[in-house]
N, C-alpha and C positions, 0 to 999 in steps of 0.2 A: 610950051617945054615942060612944066610941070605935070601934065596929062601922061605925057609919053615916058616919063621916069617913073610914075606912078605904075603905068601898065608894064613897064620892064621890072620893075620890083615884084608885081604882082606875078609876072612871067617867070622869075628865078624861084618865087614860092613856091608855086606850082610844079616846074621842074623837077626842087628839090624834095617835094613830097612825092612827087611819081617816080623818082630816081630810089628812093625808100621804098616806096610801094612793091617796085621791083624787085628789090632786094630781100623784101621780105618775101615777095611771092618766089622768089629762086630759093628762098630756105624752106619753104613751106613744100618744093618740089622734092629738093632734097631728103626731107625727112620722109616723104610718102615713099620714096623711092627705098629709102634704108625700112622703112616700115614692111614694105612688099618683100624684100629681100629677107627680114626677120620673119615672115609668116611663111614665105616660100622654104625659109630653112626650120623652121617650127611642124610645119606638116610633114616635111619630109623626116624628120624625127620621130614622129607619132606613126607615121605610116610604117616606119621600119619599127617601133616598140609593137604596135600591133602585129607586124608579121613574126616578129619574133615569139609573142605571147600565144600567138594563135600554134605556131612550132609548137612550142612548151607544153601546151595544152594537147595536143596530138601526141607527145611523147607520156605524159603523164596519166592521162583516163586510162589507158590499157594495164598502164601498171598498176592502177586503185582498183580496177576491176580484178586485177591476176590476185593482189593481198587482199581484197573482200573472199574472192572464193576461197583462197587458203585458210582464211579465218574462219569461213563455214566450216570448210572440211575439220579445222582442227576441233571445232568444236562438236562436230557429229562423232569425231572419234573418241572425243571427253565423255559425250553423253552414252555412245557405245560402252565403253570404258565403263563406264558407273552402272549401265544396266546390267553389263557382264558380271560387275562385282557384287549387285543386289541380287542376281538370280544365283551366282556361286554361292552365295550367302546363304540361300536357301536348303544348300546341299550341305552346308555345315551345321546347320542348326541342331538337326539330333546329335551330332557330335558333341557339340558347345553346350547342350543343356541336359545331357541324358543322365551325368552324375549328378546336377541338381534336382532334376525330378524324382530318380533312384530314391536319394536321400531324404526328398519329403519336405515341405514347408515350414515344420517346426523350426520356430527361432528365426526364420528370414522370408516371412510372407510375402513381403514386396519384393523382393530378390525373386521368389519362385514365380510370384503374379507375371514379373517382367518374362521371364525365361516361358510360361504358358502364353503369353502375347505371342512372343515370336516364335512358338511351333503353331499357334492358331494361324499366323498367317503363313507359313510354309506349308499349311494344308489346303488354306486356300488359294493359293498359288499353285500348286501340284495338280489339285482338281480342275483348276482352271486353262492349264497350259500343258501338262503333261501326266493324264489321270493315269497312265501306265506305267509310270517311274516306280521303281521298287522304294525310293525315299519318300513317296507319299504313303505307301504301308507304315514305314518306320517311325514316321512323324505323326500317323495317325495312331498307332501304338502309344508314343510317348504321350500323346493328347489324352488319350483315355485313361493312362497309367497317372498323368497328372490330377485329372478330373477326380478319380477313385481317390488319390490322396488328399485332395483338397477336402472332400466328404470327410475322409476319414479324420482329417487335421478338425474339423467343424466339430464332428461327433466327441472327438477327445479331448477338446477346448472346453466344450459345453458340460462333458460329463465330469471333468476334472474340478470345474470351478463352479458347478451349480451344486450348493448345498441347502438343506432344508433351512429355513429359518428360525433361531431359538426361540421357543418359547415366551422367554422373558421379553423378548425383543418384539413378539407379536403382542403381547399382553402392552406393552408401554405405548405400541402403536393405539392400538384398541381405546386405551386412557388417555391419551395423548389428543385424542380427537374430541374428548368428553369433558376430561375434569382438570385440565390443567392449559392454563392460557399461553401458548408457546407465540414467540416472533417467526420462527420457521416451521414450516411444515415437515412433521417428521414422512422421511422416503425412506425405502429399502434400496439396498445395491446389492443386486442379487451376482453380479460379474464386477471385477474390477475392470477399468476403465479401459485398458490396453488389451485385454481379451475381448472387451465388448467390440472395440473397433475391428480388431482381427476376424470377429465373427459378423460383423456388417460388410467388411471388404469381400471375405468368404461369399457370402450369402449373395452379395451383388454380382461376384464372377460367375458362379454358379447358375444364376439366373440369366443372366445376359449372355455368355458362352457356353453352358455348360449342359443348358437345354434339358436340366433335371431337377425335379422337385422334390426327389426322396430325401433330400435334407430336411426339410420342413414336417414330414415324418417324422424323421430325428428328433428335430427340435421341440416337438410338442410332446412325444412320449416321454422326452428325458424331463422338460419343464413339468409335465403334468406330473409325473412320479414324483417329483422335489414338490410339488404343491401338495400332494396328496400326503407325504411324509412329515411336512411340514404341521400339518392339521392332525395327525395323527401323533405326532410330539407332543403338541398342545394337550390332546386328550391325555397321553401319560403322564404328561405334567400334572394335570388335575388330578389323576388317578392316586399320583404319589404324594402331593403336596396339599390339595384342596381341603378346607376345613370348614365349619361353620361359622366362624367368626368373621368372613366378610369375601370381598374378591381378592383373588391372587393378582399381585403387582409386581414387576422386578424389584431388587433390590435399588435400582437407581431411580426408577420411578417413587418408589416411596421416598427416597430420601428427598426426590424433587419436590414432592406433595406437601413436604414439612414447611420446605422453605417460602412455596408459591401457594397463595391461596386461590383457590379458583374463583373465578369471576365470569366466566362464561356460562351463559344456561347450558344446562344439558339437553341435547338434541337428543341422544339416545336413551334408551330406557334404561331404568336402573336396574342392574340384575339384581336379583332376590335369592340369597342364597339363604337356606334353612328353611324353606317353604313347610315343609312338613313338622319340623321342629319348633316352628314359629306357633303351630296350631296346638300341639302341646301346652306349651307355655300360657296361650291363651287360656286354655283350661284350668291350667293350676291357678290363674289368677282367682278363680271362683272355688274351686275344690278344696283349696289348700288356705284358704282364710283363717278357718280355726286349727290348722296341724293337723287335718285330716286328712286320709288316703284320697287320692284324686279318684274320680268317678269313671273315668274311662280312657282310651286312648286312642288316636287316629290312626297311627302308625305303629306298626308291631313293636320294633325295637329299635333301639339308637343306633347301634351298627348300621341294621337297613334304612334309617332316615337317613344318614351321614353319605350311603353310596347313593341313596336315591337326589338327595340336593347336590350331590357331586356331579352326577350324571344329569342332572338340569342344567348347572352352571357351567359345564363343560360343553354342551350343546349351544348354551345360549352364545358364548363365548366362541365356539367354532363357526356360528353362523357369521357373528362380525367377523372375524379371522378370515373367512372365505371373501367376504367382499373385500377387505383392506387388500388379501394377497393376490387377488384376481384383478383388482385395479391396476395394482405394481406389474402383474405379470403383463396387463396388456400395453403398459408403455415401455415395457422391456422389449415386448415383441413388434411394436410400430417400428423399433429400430433396425429389428434384424430381418424382419419376414417382408416380403414386397406388400405394398398395399393392397392390389387386387386378391391377394392370398391371406388376409390377414384377419378376417371374419372367421373363414372356415377353419385355419389352424387354430384359433382362438378358441372357436367351439369345440375342438376335440382335446383341444387342451385342457381344458374346466370339467370335462365328463366324468372322469374318475373321481375326482374330491367331490363334485357336485353330486354324482348319483350317492356315492358314499353317506353323505350329508341326508339325503332323501330317504336311503334306507334306514338309517338309525333314526330319522323323524317316523318315520312308519312303525318301527320297532317300537317306538315308545306308544305311538297310537294304539297298535296291537294289544302292547303291556295292560296300555288303561283298559281297553275293551275286553279283555281277558278279565280283568280286576271289576269291572261295574258287570260284567255276567255272575261274579260272585258275591255281589252287592258290597263291593270294597269301593268305595264313592269317595275316599280319599284321592286313589289314584289319578282323576281327572285333575287333582290340583298340580299335576306333573306339568298337563297340557298349558295350564292357563299363562306361566309364565312364558313358554315357549312360544305359544302364539301369539301374547301380546308382542313378544321382540320380532316374532316374523312378520308381523303386519307392520311396525316401526320399520323395519328393514328393507321392505317390500319396493320401497321408491328408488332406493338404491340398488337392490337388486335387478329391477328394470334397467336402469341406467347402466349397469355393468354388463347386462348381457343383449344390449341392443346389436341387434345385427345378426345373431347366433339363430339357430333352427328354432321352429316355432315348438317343437315338442322341448328343447331345452328350457324357452321361455315359461313354458308351463308346468313345469315341474314344481316350482314353487308354489302357485295357486292351487296346483292339486294337492299339495300336502297341506295348505292351509284350509281349505275344503272340508278335508278328510279330518283336521283336528276340529274344525266347528262343528261338524255334522256328529263326530263324538263325542264331544264337550256338550253339544246341544241333547242329545239322549240320555248323558248320564245328568244332566241337571232335572228332565222330566223323570228318569227313572228313582233319582233320588227324592223328588217331591212325590212319587208315588209308593215309594218306600216307608217315608215318614206317615204317610195315610195309613199303609195297611203292615205294618211292625205289628207281629202277634201277642195279646194280652197273656204271657206265659207267667205262672207263677213265680218260677225257678229266675227269672229273668228280673224281676220287682226287687228292689233292693228294700230289704228289710228295716232298713230304719226310716224310710219315707224321702230320702234325699233326693237328688238330682238324678234323673234318670239317664243312663248314657246315651240314650237315644236324643234327648233334649241336649245334650252339651255335644253329641256328633252336630247335630242340626246347626247350632249357634256356630259352630267353630266353622262349619262350611260357608255358611253364609257370611262370618267374617274375614275369610278367604277370598271373598267374591270384591269385599273393599278396594284389594289391591288391584282388581283386573276388572273393574265396574265397565268399561267400554267393551272389554273383551268379552264378559258373560254378556252383555246387552247386545252385541252384533248375532253372539251364538243363538241367542232367544230371538231376535229379529229374523235371523237366517231360517227359521223354521215357519215364520210368516207365509201362509200358500199365497204361492206365485209372485213372491217380491224379493228382491235380495237386500239385504242388510244394508248397503250402502247407500240405499234409497232414503233412509230414514235419518231424521236428525236427531242431535244428541238429545233434546227433551225426549221425544217420543222413546229412546231407546232407553234413557232414566226410566221412563215410567214403565215400561217392561218389564226391567228389572225391579222394580218397586213390587208392581205385580205377582212376579214370582217370588221373592221373598214374602210378601204376606200371604201366599199361597201355603206357601213352606211352613209359617207359623199358624195358620189356619188349619193345616193337617197337623201338624203337632199338638196342637191345643185340642182338637178333637180326640186325637189320640189319648192324650193325657187323660182326658175325661174318661175314657174306655178303661184304661190300665188302673185309674186309681179304683174302679169298681172292683178289682182283684181283691182288694184290702177287706177283710171279713171286718175291722173296725174301721168304723167312717171316719173318725178323729184322725187316723192314720192316714187316711185314703187324703182327709184335707190337708194334711202337713206335708204330703207327697205334693199335690197341687201348688199348695202356697210355695214351697221349695223351687219348682219348677218354675212357676211362674215368675217369681222373685228373681230366679237365675237369667230368664229370658230379657225381664225388663232392665236389670242390673247391665246385660251385656249389650242391650241396644241402645243404654244412653252412654256407655263408655266409648261408643264408635259412631260410624256415621250412620250405621243401619237405622237408627231412630228417625234421621232425615229423609232416609230414604224409604222407610215404610211411610210416613208422614206425607208423602207424595201422592200415596192412593189411599190412605186413610187418616182422617183427621183424629187429632189428639190420642194416637196409641198408647203413651203412655199411662194416660185416665184409665185408659180400658185395663190395661193389665193392674193398674192399682185395684179398680173396682174387683177385678178377677181375685187380687189376693185378700181384699178386704171380706169378700164372701167367703173364701176359704176360712180364714180367720174367725169369723163367728160361726161356721160349721165346728171349729175345732173348739171354741170357748163352749159351746153346748155338751161338751163331753163334760165338763166340769160341774155341770147341774147336779149330777150327783153328789157332788161336793158341798156346791152353796144350798141346794134346796133344804136340806135338815135343818138348815141354820134361818131359813124364814119363820116368821111367827104364826105360820096359818098352822090351825091345830094345835097349837100350845097350849097348854091347862093355865086357864087365868088363876090367878093367887094373890093375897096380900101378904106384904114381908110380915112375917113372925107367925104366921099361920102354919099349921102342920100340913104337909102333903099328903096327899092320898095317895095309897098303893099305884093305883092307876098312872096318876099324875107323874110320879117319880120313876115307873116304866117309861113313859112317854119321853120324858130327858133322857133317863139312859139310852133308850133308842135313840134319838138323834145323836148322840155324842157319839155311839156306838157305829152310826153309817157315817157320819162325817169322819171318823178316825179309820174307817173301812175303806170308804171312799178316795181320800187322801194318799193313803198309803199303796193303793191298787195303783191310782193313776201315776205316782210319784215311780214306782217301779217299774211300769210300764213305761212312759213316757220318757225317763231317764237315759233309756237306750234309743230313743227316737233320734234324729238330727235333723239341726237347721243349720246349716254352714255358716249363713250370713251372720256375723256377729251383731249386727246391727237390729237384724229381724229377730234374734235368737233374743236380747236385751228386752227388746220392745214386748215381745211375747212374755218373757217372765214379770215384767213389769206389771202388765195388764193383768194377770192371773194372780199375781200378789195384792193386787188392788182388791181386785173382783173377792178374792176368797178371803183376805184379812180385814177385810173393812166388816164383813157379816160376822167373823168367827170371834171378833173383837168384841162386837157388840152382844154377840151371843156367850161368850166366856164371861164378861161383865156382868151380865143377866142373872146368871146362873153359879158363878163362882162362890156366893156366900148361901146358896140354897142347898140343905141338907138332903140332896136327892137321891145320895149314896152315903155308904161307909167308906168305901173302896173308891176313893176320888181318883187316885191316880189312875185307877184302870179307864175311867171315861174321858177325865181331862187330862188327856195323854200327852197333849201338845200345846207348850205356850203359844202364844201369837208369833214370837221370834222365831220359835222353831220350824213352825208352818212355811213361814219366810224363806227360813234355809232350805228346807225341804223343796221348796216352789224354786229356788236359786239354782236346784241342783238339777234340773230338768233339762232334757237333751245333753247329756254331758256323762258319758259312760264311766269317765276316770273319776268323778267325784265318790 
């Protein structure tokens, strides 16, 4: 029984589980059916949406295309209207700009150039699209009118605002580069800044659109005239105000110089005013030592010296001013003139002022040549300071003239060569004139003082000390087949030394020849003594002695030897005074013995010969001159010693001898009186 109950229980369980499974299956079936129905409904909805979407698309796309076409048509209409407005504006350009163009650009350059730009575009439009239009001729006329107005405005602006640089400003500019230490470099403002900018704008427009370069000719003509006027104004400033005291500076620069000591090394040459006057002053150092009248003059009159010195200083300053002004002009030109036209315009701009300076330099050379032909060699002194300055300025000249024509660059070297040739000729002819100066009695100093030839020769040589390099270069330039630049400074110094020795040698030979003109050998000796002493003292007071020593050892000893030789010759003239005082042929006698008539007469003759010789020499030599006080005192002292020593012995020996009853007739002078007479030698006022 038990097994069948278990089977029945299991059967019920199985049946229960089967029923549950069947219920689950039925639920699944129902769910699937519902899902299928939902799917069908969704597919139906989607199909309907797709259909409606296609219908909408078919409706919108034609509208979009139509709208796009309409938009494109609208854009084309706008562009067409814009082009029409632009084209129509060209027909209005002449009317809109005519008033401004006719009134000119003065005071409204920017607006004027804007109008010119519109006219330029109108011209280009009509030329490209409607060359037969009457408007083309109208805008062309306005364009040409405007261009002429711009050129005229360029000329007017430049003319009204271009002024010569004041002389005091130029002098400040020159001096400021050498003597005064400044923190800011001095510059010139030729034109106001606003005017400069207007000129730059006009220049740029004329080059780019005007296609006319005539304004460059206008520029160089106006600026060239102002440059020349600036330099001529400086010359006039010197003519009115130059003095021999020194260089002219403006009052502002003079005040600045008081408070600002110069610390910079001077790069420029020192200007040398008073060149000719300096020569006379050197002469007076010797000729007026004893208050006597000078022996010669190197230049004619003081007035002519002042004029000559002023011309030299003026020319030297004008050369420096030219360099400074031209540098400034080039800076201005580079702002206004297009780069590829700058060098040609600059070359034209500087020609007038440069030619004026070169002509003036050649006139100075010609004047010196004419003076040299008249044997007035002092005129060559005008060339030395100028030539020295030109050589020192040559490097700056070459830098300033870079890019100019070869003919422009060569003008300064040609002038330098001309001055060197003239100077060298003057040096050579001066040496010959020293050698060949005629021995004329009327030309000889009657008192035996320093000859004019000696003073002039020494003064000339002393002037060379200020221009050693220049004079050496002159001498070197005459060396066959060589240039002065190929020699070193030592060689040039030796050339100058040889030249000075040649002058001194010629002078010495000529003086010996001139001394023979004097009938009195003693006066000839005094003449040579004075001249040799003057030469020696002049050499020792200057650098000449060092220059002479380059070629000749111990020149001072040689001249002292010549002086001693002439002194001995002079002293021999006193033998007629001292010879009677010697013991030769004097009678021998014993004190207290009576002299014979012959012995008394011999003593009388000795005293008479002494008295006559002393009186004669003192009378003659009193009018002779020895300007050097030291030399004069030395000769007097030596003569007093030679004469009084012998006379004192002679006096003492015969003062107590009764050789005559008329003692005062023969023992005429005491020793002290003899000394006083000798002390008055070479003194016409005694």
